[in-house]
C-alpha positions as CSV (number, residue, x, y, z in Angstrom):
1,M,-21.8,-49.6,-20.0
2,R,-22.8,-50.3,-23.6
3,A,-26.2,-51.6,-22.6
4,I,-26.6,-48.3,-20.8
5,L,-25.7,-46.3,-23.9
6,A,-28.0,-48.3,-26.1
7,S,-30.8,-47.7,-23.7
8,A,-30.1,-44.0,-23.8
9,I,-30.1,-43.9,-27.5
10,I,-33.6,-45.8,-27.6
11,A,-35.0,-43.5,-24.9
12,T,-33.9,-40.5,-27.0
13,G,-35.5,-41.8,-30.1
14,L,-38.7,-42.5,-28.3
15,A,-38.8,-39.0,-26.8
16,A,-38.0,-37.5,-30.2
17,A,-40.9,-39.4,-31.6
18,A,-43.4,-37.9,-29.2
19,P,-46.6,-36.6,-30.7
20,A,-46.0,-33.0,-29.9
21,S,-43.4,-32.6,-33.0
22,A,-45.2,-34.7,-35.6
23,D,-47.8,-33.9,-38.1
24,V,-51.4,-35.5,-37.2
25,I,-53.3,-37.5,-39.7
26,F,-57.2,-37.6,-39.4
27,N,-58.7,-40.5,-41.1
28,L,-62.5,-40.4,-41.8
29,S,-64.5,-43.2,-40.5
30,G,-68.1,-44.2,-41.6
31,V,-68.8,-40.7,-42.7
32,T,-72.2,-40.5,-44.7
33,F,-74.2,-37.9,-46.4
34,T,-78.0,-37.1,-46.2
35,G,-79.6,-38.8,-49.2
36,G,-76.8,-41.3,-49.7
37,G,-73.1,-41.4,-50.3
38,T,-70.0,-41.4,-48.4
39,L,-67.0,-39.3,-47.5
40,T,-63.6,-41.3,-47.3
41,G,-59.9,-40.5,-47.0
42,S,-57.8,-38.4,-44.8
43,F,-56.4,-35.0,-44.1
44,T,-53.0,-34.1,-42.2
45,L,-52.6,-31.1,-40.0
46,N,-49.2,-29.7,-38.9
47,N,-47.8,-30.4,-35.5
48,T,-49.5,-27.4,-34.0
49,L,-53.0,-28.3,-35.5
50,T,-53.2,-24.8,-37.2
51,S,-52.7,-25.6,-40.8
52,V,-53.5,-28.3,-43.4
53,V,-50.5,-30.0,-44.9
54,A,-52.2,-32.6,-47.1
55,A,-55.7,-34.0,-47.9
56,D,-57.2,-36.8,-50.0
57,L,-60.8,-36.8,-49.4
58,V,-63.4,-38.5,-51.8
59,A,-67.1,-37.7,-51.8
60,S,-68.8,-40.7,-53.6
61,A,-71.5,-40.4,-56.3
62,S,-75.0,-40.8,-55.0
63,G,-78.3,-39.8,-56.8
64,S,-77.7,-36.6,-58.6
65,F,-74.4,-36.1,-57.1
66,A,-71.5,-37.1,-59.3
67,G,-69.0,-37.3,-56.4
68,Y,-65.7,-35.5,-56.2
69,T,-62.2,-36.0,-55.0
70,Y,-60.8,-33.1,-52.9
71,L,-57.0,-33.0,-52.8
72,Y,-54.7,-30.6,-51.1
73,P,-52.5,-29.2,-52.5
74,G,-54.6,-28.9,-55.7
75,A,-57.8,-27.3,-54.3
76,S,-57.8,-23.9,-52.9
77,L,-58.2,-24.0,-49.1
78,S,-59.9,-21.9,-46.5
79,E,-59.3,-22.9,-42.8
80,S,-60.2,-21.7,-39.5
81,L,-58.2,-24.0,-37.3
82,P,-57.9,-25.3,-34.5
83,T,-61.6,-25.0,-33.8
84,Q,-63.9,-24.4,-36.5
85,Y,-63.6,-25.7,-40.1
86,I,-61.7,-26.7,-43.1
87,Q,-62.9,-25.8,-46.6
88,F,-61.7,-27.3,-50.0
89,D,-62.7,-25.5,-53.2
90,S,-62.2,-26.9,-56.5
91,A,-63.7,-25.9,-60.0
92,G,-67.1,-25.2,-58.3
93,D,-67.1,-28.1,-56.0
94,E,-66.7,-27.5,-52.4
95,L,-66.4,-29.6,-49.2
96,R,-66.6,-27.8,-45.8
97,I,-65.8,-29.9,-42.6
98,Y,-66.9,-28.2,-39.4
99,F,-65.6,-29.4,-36.1
100,S,-67.8,-30.0,-33.0
101,S,-65.0,-28.7,-30.7
102,T,-61.4,-27.8,-30.5
103,I,-59.1,-30.1,-32.5
104,T,-56.5,-31.9,-30.5
105,A,-53.9,-34.4,-31.4
106,T,-56.0,-37.2,-29.9
107,I,-59.7,-35.9,-30.4
108,A,-61.6,-34.4,-33.5
109,A,-65.3,-34.6,-34.0
110,I,-67.1,-33.7,-37.2
111,N,-70.1,-31.4,-36.7
112,D,-72.7,-33.3,-38.7
113,V,-75.1,-30.4,-38.9
114,A,-72.8,-27.9,-40.5
115,S,-70.5,-30.0,-42.6
116,Y,-71.4,-30.3,-46.4
117,D,-70.4,-31.2,-49.9
118,H,-71.5,-28.8,-52.7
119,E,-71.5,-30.1,-56.3
120,A,-73.5,-29.1,-59.4
121,A,-76.6,-31.1,-57.9
122,G,-76.6,-28.8,-54.9
123,N,-75.6,-29.3,-51.2
124,R,-75.7,-32.4,-49.2
125,T,-74.8,-32.5,-45.4
126,I,-72.8,-34.9,-43.6
127,S,-75.2,-37.1,-41.5
128,G,-72.8,-39.1,-39.5
129,G,-69.3,-40.6,-39.0
130,S,-66.2,-39.7,-37.0
131,L,-62.5,-39.0,-37.3
132,V,-59.7,-41.5,-36.1
133,V,-56.5,-39.7,-35.2
134,G,-53.1,-41.1,-36.1
135,M,-49.5,-39.7,-35.6
136,V,-46.8,-39.4,-38.3
137,P,-43.4,-39.8,-36.6
138,E,-40.5,-37.7,-38.0
139,P,-38.0,-39.5,-40.1
140,A,-35.0,-38.4,-37.8
141,S,-36.8,-39.8,-34.8
142,L,-37.3,-43.2,-36.4
143,A,-33.7,-43.2,-37.5
144,V,-32.4,-42.6,-34.0
145,L,-34.8,-45.3,-32.7
146,G,-33.6,-47.7,-35.3
147,S,-29.9,-47.0,-34.6
148,G,-30.6,-47.8,-30.9
149,L,-32.5,-51.0,-31.7
150,V,-29.5,-52.0,-34.0
151,G,-27.1,-51.4,-31.3
152,L,-29.1,-53.5,-28.9
153,V,-29.0,-56.4,-31.4
154,G,-25.3,-56.1,-31.7
155,L,-24.7,-56.1,-28.0
156,R,-26.9,-59.2,-27.6
157,R,-25.1,-61.2,-30.3
158,R,-21.7,-60.2,-28.9
159,R,-22.7,-61.5,-25.4
160,R,-24.0,-64.6,-26.9
161,S,-20.7,-65.3,-28.9
162,G,-18.7,-64.7,-25.8
163,V,-16.6,-61.9,-27.2
């Protein structure tokens, strides 16, 4: 009976940790600019993929471009989600990331023709790279899962000790 209860707690924790209820992190991978430089970092969208929750993106220096760190909150934000773009504006510097298709919790692709970084030196477009999608489980889900695992460990120890 206790094993069934512990299994039910774990199953509930796993169900609660399902991607549908968690924010989604998009990590940039191998993103480069025409004329040199890279874009690194990540941004997080809410669970419905309609609003930016956080961002920390760094456009590196290259040639006449000084480079810039785009943070949110911190920079003003324009967004047309889930299908078109996210734009970060801060003190004359601007980063706009266009998406090739509708963003999902498992797929997002950068449109490397339309996406750009604007600094005092001018505009440079993104010439390549991709987004890697990861999930952020909710703390309550992790707590339920953890309590279920602790319960299973307790049951196993009890059985081994013969109590």
